[in-house]
KEVO-573112 format. One record per residue: x negated, y, z of N, C-alpha, C in turn. Coordinates in steps of 0.001 Angstrom, whole numbers, plus 500000, padded with zeros to 6 digits. Each point is the difference from the previous one (the first is absolute). Layout:
N
XYZXYZXYZ...
REM end
This chain:
235
499377498588500068500700501373500067498769501248499892500265500847498959499347501337500136500279500987500906499321500853500399500311500902500970501225501084499351500024499961498901500990501212499432501544498868500167499761498651500037501477499504499766500295500176501746499051499447500945499979500266501008501184500899500893499096501126499298500662501160500512501402500518499728500457499560498594501088499937499165501316499218501034499491498618500496500781499454500699500401500138501376498692500750500421500349500589501327500987500998500135500113501285498808500829500865499702501442499650500151500209498842499299501392499458499824500392499263501056499022499744501063500535499227501395499840498524499816499122499226498962499554498988500076499003499678500859499871499315500844498883499564501023498847499486498737498612500524500377499028499218499315499756499207501107499068498382499463499499499133500828498998500289500538499252500943499608498727499879500785500264501631500964501129500412500016500195501700500788500916499476500903500262499617501173500988500238501423500212500968500805499858501482499791500074500753501016500159500142501301501368499312500138500674500047501250499824498372500569499583499292499652499739498613500375498684500273501077500268499297501079498816499810501001499600498412500476498714499803499800499741499164500100499882499082501495500981499047500027500201499449501956498971499333500253499146500603501047498826498888500324500480499049500844499541498601500115500163498941500937501607499901500123500603499920499013501633499935500245500405498961500854499466498674500117500136498779500856499455500168501221499568501127500718499147500311500960500962499513501495501118500484499545500817499971501307500658498712500003499883498906499165500910499157500061499188499176500494498975499646500481498821499050500445500709499983501779500134498852500299500492499580501190498912500194501181498904500198499761498910500771500950498606500055499193499401500994500487498470500631499573499316500256501027498679500407499700499032500132500986499394501675499410499382500722501294499633501162499184499156500360501380499193501230499683499091500493500780500383501899500388499501500369501297500477501520499841498295500747501061500500501273499420499025500668500547500622501508500683499651500727500819500667500998500390499303500819501263500926501061500254499261500717501326501138499906501027499494500854501148501193499941500926499408501078501056500814500285500455500192501030501161500592499704501434499071499837500861500634499558501310500429501231500869500844499795500654500517501049501268500589499093500770500124500991501383500452499496501360501269500782500616500648499881500319501199500058500692500019499956501712499670501468500700499745499691501225501309500559500991500513499012501097500858500436500965499438500603501308499976501032500429499595500440500994500617499989501150499249499617501126501263500098501423499807501605500554499251500813499805499570501334500342499809499650501864499538499023500180499383499962501199498805500608500478499578500663500718498550500587500380499090498908500384498702499699499563499238499164500394499022500249501533499021499187500213499737500239501481499248501235500068499713500659498963499176501305500104501122501230499655500982499654500276501413500851499484500371501066499114499309499133498609500345500882498619500770498689499379500659500641499121500955498883499114499106500044499104500133498915498908499015499685498721501335499622498953499736500385498646500742499618499085498930499560498494500491499047499495499337499326499353500717499976498353499065500429498724500624500360499085499023499375498270500335499648499309499206500019498689499973501109499349498843500873500089500425501097499141500027500330498265499498498573499633499633499872498601500150498345499345500152500106498889499606498611499429498968500042499340499470498311500305498584499770499354500497498593498993499625500530498627500313498556498851499007498991500520500702498844500031499441498522499902500247499661498691499435498352500191499983498930498360500957498873500479500737499700499116500797498638500131499637499421498858499682498308500016499672499307498920501235498588500634500696499731498903500851498750500419499898499206498765500621498533499999500772499212499394501476499953500206500503499693498703501325499945499796500332498523499419501318499517500682500525498911499603501546500494499846500647500233498644501608500663499996500782498592499330501267499874500854500981498951499854501242500520499134500537500145499036501241500327499488501159499012500372500691500601501038501506499000499898501010500956499723500161500784499206501322500551498944499375501191499316501024500512498905499614500532498999499248501379500603500620500681500825499179501055500463499421499959501873499789498843500078499389499847501615498924499182499964499089500200500511498441499205499877499821499929501660499069498941500331499516499983501300498577500247500045499592500674500607498010500178499928499377499964501020499177499302500362499024500027500661498514500319499877499690500681500752498272500690499168499244500301501230499476498741500866498800500629501023498717500347499205499629500581500895499036500696499796498938500926501202499217500904499778499287500617501089500052501530499755499613500971501321500620501359499940498718500522500655499382500881499611498807500338500747500346501516500003500050500565501051500125501392500241499575500152501376500074501592500399499622501032500613500928500915500589500319500214501524500839500829500518499385501058500984500091501465500199499709500913501337500844500200500710500047499494501162500763500560501081499796500955500923500432501192499851499831501275500894500450500284501445499737499805501166500544500028501175499906501347500716500783500566500013499970501560500425500517499961501551499674501000500920500626500247501231500346501701499827501059499832499777500217501763499947499974500931501390499926498961501145499899500618500985498572500571500506499327499226499398498132500294500676499336500185498534500816499946498603499442500347498493498754499373500038499980498531500495499127499038499877500524499395498522498909499529499270500403499015498612498718498838499730500805498921499849499225498453500130500581499616499032499064499347498827500120499345498449499585498833500217500724498918499444499503498796499540500100499506498528499190499512499691500289499481498662500157498620499943500595499306499355500642498864500362499959499170498177499219499065499918499824499096498835500727498951499982500902499614498690500293498674500343500124499288498451499714498805500441500123498784498882501176499021499867500895500255499577501509499858500196499695498660498939500543498147500450500472499564499061501855499965499598500670500110499169501100500459499717500433498896499338501518499772500402500831498603499805501437501169499550500005500420498778500920500421499539501085499178499430501540499876500298501176499237499198500885500909499533500395500508498902500760500926499338501328499369499221501033500270499915500959499843499425500093501131498337499696499763499251499853500892498724501403500290499657500579500856499425500915500409499510499933500870498516500206499550499007499649500151498814501217500633499044499595501338499509501333500722499144500001499057498472500346500824499175500120499311498628498476500537499462499805499028499295498649500585498895500252500772499098499231500721499749500518501439498681498801499879499382499659499669498824499249499807498961498732499178500972498667500485500557498882499561500721500247500366501070500706500513500937500074500298501684500825499623500470500231499857501058501160499449501141500068500294501377500757500637500371499334500848501433500795498872501159499625500151501067500224499152500879500126500351501550500251499730501076500225500530501437499655498413500451498999499971501412499867498949500883500322499899500860500410499485501080500420499531501426499304499014500727499364500167501205499537498730500325499432500373501380498947498737500145499378499952501520498109499557499611499725500728501064498606499898499690499137499634501720498986498653499844499378499836501377498883500821499668499153500261500779498241500871499979499356499754501520498833499228499544499470499231500965498409501335500123499889500855501061498704500412499642498765499441500497498827499675499200499225498570500398498696501224500046500111501461500276498921500489500279499284500246501442499018499762500496499641499882501123500360501524500963500648499670501121500195501182500989499296500057501263499616501283499974498534500252501303500892500872500748499349500260501021500720500566500985500265501537499618501337500382500427500376501674499114500898500560500752500790501069499854501036500745500484501380498849499906499878499966498550501215499219499679499576498466499539500668498993500441499934498910499124501562499345499804499863499286498452501004499853499834499952498212499616501434499282500058499967498556500056499723499566498285499601498720499790499437499868498754501340499634499218500760499652500476501375499436499053501102501144500196500475500261498336501269500835500194500996499583499041500754500739500094501335499747498864500860500835499359500007500419498442500521501076499577500813499345499067501394501308500131500846499950498965499556500698498941500295499727498537499600500620499193500948500329498587500039501282499597500739500242499071499070500296498845500272499846498460499101500548499154500908500071498580499103500945499089500555499835498606498798500343499042500426499683498640498948499872498976500819500102498712498955498956499332500397500052498542498901499146499315500895498985499335498621498878499072500033500696498394498722500442499784499848500298498529499637498463499507500873499888499001499384498860498833499030500288498926498639499650500412499008499967499209499500499158499088499518499585499138499762499233498960499656498792500545499147499803501050499275498575500392500273500104501800500609501154501055500804499485500782500754500965500431500578500253501119500877500852500644499209500538501107500199501491499683499134500805501330501344500769500540500043500018501199500667500136501090499869501074501214499920501333499582499816500906501425500893499877500729499921499944501244500736500419501234499780500651501154500994500640500939499641500563501045500940499435500799499575499614501231500652499444501298499931500745500963501019500104500866500222500635501108499639498684501360499361500258500883499916498947501113500266500548501311501045499188500796500412500629501234499871498921500894498893500261500852500165499034501030500422500098500997500493498361500711500976499941500809499637499388501248498583499696500520499609499671501076499428501257500642499700500472501546499244500142500461498612499445500011498910501034499201498724499262500348499090500114500793499992501145501283499404500525500556499580498828501013499047499640500235499606499517501446499941500603501078501159499822500691500217500519501438498920499820501090499802498790499908499220499144501029498822500217499820499167500647500530498645500250499520498792499824501248499876498405500427499150499916501431498652500467499765499569500305498513498990500320499980499401501731500450501323500544500073499722501492500196500568500258501527499728498963500971500661500085501194499198501270500921498320499702499600498977500830500651500050501304499356500738500387499209499979501091498923501314500885500034500420500349500400501216500941500195499911501155499197498707500300499652500073501237498903500198499326498627499882498756499276500316499474499023501402499742500185500348498901500888501659499162500256500771501408499892499963501231500373501132500909500296500837500721498565499136499137498458500689500380498746501086498800499870499644498791500436500844499065499912501127499773500985499885500855501323500868500180501136501173501296499185499510500851499020501004501030499651500472499606499077500408498615499392500495499625499050500890498678500200501437500133499500500938499276500267500041498692498792499940500352498748499482499374499037499640500209498961499577499080499050499270500691498663500415498900498971500404500621498843500382499342499158499700500229498580499567499335499088498929500108498714500745500277498564499459500848499400500626500057498746499190500048499011500218499690498490499010500011499266500579500254498322499668500696499142500385500410498825499110499136499228500421499091499221499015499418498759500442500231498753498837500538498830500128500162498850499498498805499030500562498885499128499520498793499776500141500000498579499032499347499036499885499687498946500188498568499632501011499497499865500177498419499884499675499631498122498973499179499828500031499538498806500428498566499832500441499439499314500872498882500053500015499595498499
REM end
């Protein structure tokens, strides 16, 4: 077919076999039909702590308040197992590890004294999510997730103002989008994790002879953790 003939056919509305202007190639059209599949992820997280203060003065007569003034990004890596249970529902288990840190400022407004504790964490994460997907549009498909996550801090804990339990549990809510590429799916996702347990160790026999350090723990009723995770899944 000559170029002039092709232009003439397009001008009168006859489609040319070599030009499909409005068509879009569907990458991996059967990817969502698999019963189960594997993948991996890499991402970042920001850790936070929610403090509940009792307002009671310590032995020196001062009140103490703790906070995490800023977020420090950490790194997450995991593997993924995805089970298709219905057209729009998948069960996802993606165990992994998270390396992060946070800084706690402890302030006494009555004495203008300020203390700081740097907390490094190495978490083994065990998330289990229900993925609820929308309808696929070309090469993208939005989704939301609901789930729970167990976390175990395997980092070494030394003597410090605050010490936290090794195990924690989270309620998680997330949203993301599947992007179908020629050879794999890329899923950027943001997840909000809300700690369910009081992780503060209130019983500190190691501080019985150090009331100046123990006063921070005594000023707190409970501490719960929070986390924001931004993850890129490759499936």
